[in-house]
C-alpha positions in Angstrom: -37.1 9.7 31.7 -38.2 8.0 28.4 -40.1 10.1 26.0 -41.6 9.1 22.6 -40.5 10.9 19.5 -44.0 12.3 19.1 -43.9 13.8 22.7 -40.4 15.3 22.0 -41.7 16.8 18.8 -44.7 18.4 20.5 -42.7 19.8 23.3 -40.2 21.3 20.9 -43.2 23.0 19.1 -44.4 24.3 22.4 -41.0 25.7 23.2 -40.8 27.3 19.8 -44.3 28.9 20.3 -43.2 30.3 23.7 -40.3 32.2 22.1 -42.3 35.0 20.5 -44.7 35.1 23.5 -41.7 35.8 25.8 -40.3 38.4 23.5 -43.8 40.0 23.4 -43.8 40.1 27.2 -46.8 37.7 27.5 -47.1 36.5 31.1 -49.4 33.5 30.8 -50.5 31.0 28.1 -53.3 28.4 28.4 -53.0 24.8 27.4 -55.9 25.5 25.0 -53.8 28.1 23.2 -50.8 25.8 23.1 -52.9 22.9 21.8 -54.3 25.0 19.0 -50.9 26.4 18.1 -49.3 22.9 17.7 -52.3 21.0 16.5 -53.2 18.7 19.4 -55.5 18.6 22.4 -55.2 20.4 25.8 -55.0 17.0 27.6 -52.0 16.0 25.4 -50.2 19.3 26.0 -50.6 19.0 29.8 -49.6 15.4 29.8 -46.5 16.0 27.7 -45.4 18.8 30.0 -46.1 16.8 33.1 -43.9 13.9 31.7 -41.0 16.2 32.1 -41.9 16.9 35.7 -42.9 20.4 35.0 -45.8 21.7 37.1 -47.3 25.2 37.6 -50.5 25.2 35.6 -52.9 27.7 37.2 -56.3 29.2 36.3 -54.4 31.7 34.2 -52.4 29.0 32.5 -48.7 28.4 32.4 -46.3 31.3 33.3 -44.6 31.8 29.9 -41.1 32.6 31.1 -40.8 29.9 33.7 -42.4 27.2 31.4 -39.9 28.1 28.6 -37.0 28.0 31.1 -38.1 24.6 32.5 -38.7 23.0 29.1 -35.4 24.4 27.9 -33.5 23.0 30.9 -35.1 19.6 30.8 -34.3 19.0 27.1 -31.2 21.2 26.9 -33.0 23.4 24.4 -31.4 26.6 25.8 -27.9 25.5 24.7 -26.5 27.0 21.6 -25.8 24.3 19.0 -23.2 24.7 16.2 -24.3 23.5 12.8 -23.0 23.4 9.2 -24.7 23.2 5.8 -23.4 21.0 3.1 -24.5 21.9 -0.4 -24.6 25.6 -1.3 -27.0 25.6 -4.2 -30.2 27.7 -4.0 -31.6 25.9 -1.0 -28.3 25.6 0.9 -27.4 29.3 0.3 -30.8 30.4 1.5 -30.4 28.3 4.7 -26.9 29.7 5.2 -28.3 33.2 5.6 -31.5 32.2 7.5 -31.3 34.6 10.5 -34.0 32.7 12.5 -31.5 29.8 13.1 -29.5 32.2 15.3 -32.6 33.5 17.1 -33.7 29.9 18.0 -30.4 28.7 19.3 -28.6 27.3 16.3 -25.4 28.9 15.1 -24.4 28.1 11.5 -20.6 28.2 11.7 -19.6 26.8 8.3 -20.9 26.0 4.8 -19.4 23.3 2.5 -19.7 22.6 -1.3 -17.8 20.5 -3.8 -17.6 23.3 -6.3 -14.7 25.7 -5.9 -16.3 28.1 -8.4 -19.5 28.2 -6.3 -17.5 28.9 -3.1 -15.7 31.8 -4.8 -19.0 33.4 -6.0 -21.1 33.0 -2.9 -21.6 36.1 -0.7 -22.1 35.4 3.0 -20.5 36.4 6.3 -20.3 32.7 7.2 -17.1 30.9 6.4 -17.4 28.4 3.4 -15.1 25.5 2.6 -14.6 22.7 0.1 -16.4 19.6 1.4 -13.0 17.9 1.4 -12.4 20.0 4.6 -15.4 18.6 6.5 -13.5 16.4 8.9 -11.0 19.2 9.9 -13.5 22.0 10.2 -16.2 20.0 12.1 -13.6 19.0 14.7 -12.1 22.5 14.9 -15.4 24.3 15.4 -17.2 21.6 17.5 -20.0 21.3 15.0 -22.8 19.0 16.3 -25.4 19.2 13.6 -25.0 18.7 9.8 -27.7 20.0 7.4 -27.7 18.2 4.0 -28.8 20.3 0.9 -27.0 18.2 -1.7 -28.3 16.2 -4.7 -29.7 12.8 -3.7 -26.8 10.9 -5.3 -24.4 12.6 -3.0 -26.4 12.4 0.2 -25.0 9.2 1.7 -21.4 10.1 0.9 -21.8 13.5 2.6 -23.6 12.0 5.5 -20.8 9.5 6.0 -18.2 12.3 6.0 -20.2 14.2 8.6 -20.6 11.2 10.8 -16.9 10.3 10.5 -16.1 13.9 11.5 -18.2 13.5 14.7 -21.5 15.2 14.1 -24.3 14.0 16.5 -27.3 14.8 14.3 -28.2 15.2 10.6 -31.1 17.1 9.0 -31.5 15.9 5.5 -33.3 18.0 2.8 -32.4 15.7 -0.1 -35.0 13.2 -1.3 -32.7 10.3 -0.6 -33.0 8.7 2.9 -29.5 8.1 4.2 -28.3 5.3 6.6 -26.8 6.4 9.9 -25.6 4.6 13.0 -27.9 4.3 16.0 -26.0 7.0 18.0 -26.6 9.6 15.3 -30.0 11.5 15.4 -31.4 11.7 11.9 -34.4 13.6 10.4 -35.5 13.7 6.8 -37.5 16.6 5.5 -39.2 15.7 2.2 -40.8 18.8 0.7 -42.7 16.8 -2.0 -44.3 14.5 0.6 -45.2 17.5 2.7 -47.0 19.0 -0.3 -48.7 15.7 -1.0 -50.0 15.7 2.6 -51.4 19.2 2.1 -53.0 18.2 -1.2 -54.6 15.2 0.5 -55.9 17.3 3.4 -57.4 19.8 1.0 -59.3 17.0 -0.8 -60.5 15.5 2.5 -61.7 18.9 3.7 -63.5 19.5 0.4 -65.3 16.2 0.6 -66.4 16.9 4.2 -67.9 20.3 3.3 
């Protein structure tokens, strides 16, 4: 089964949308509702889901519970993933205590920073360490995902440490794109570019009205 990155991204959005529906005891959801929620077409939603070999669309729509279970099983989204955060400034500290990670299947099991003073001041139930301990702690705690919240000039060095320690994926919040080997999954989240996108869309909408 070969899926494009765009298809995987849309399916992950569908999976995330199904979580609160299931908690709210919703029984069915239509492809129209899913399409509206993730910003695509009904056809694309049904096609993406069918690419995974998932059937079961009826006049009522998809059964929420079974669709979530099937999507989770096909892409291993039901598995708990252990993650760490490197860089415990304002952003990193906020991410460290972001409870929704746990709700959505990601367990933050460690935080790292280069400042001992910062580590001594931070208040969190999650264990925090010097970034010199990355290799040891990542191996001990079977951490698969590293989240970078460090200054841009440190991003590549920290990414190299995480990769050397054995992480399988990196989510980068710094504004410096890091280089990773092909076997490591990498995603860069650029807040400024996201804001530019919003500003551009606002301008386009205004011109159309």
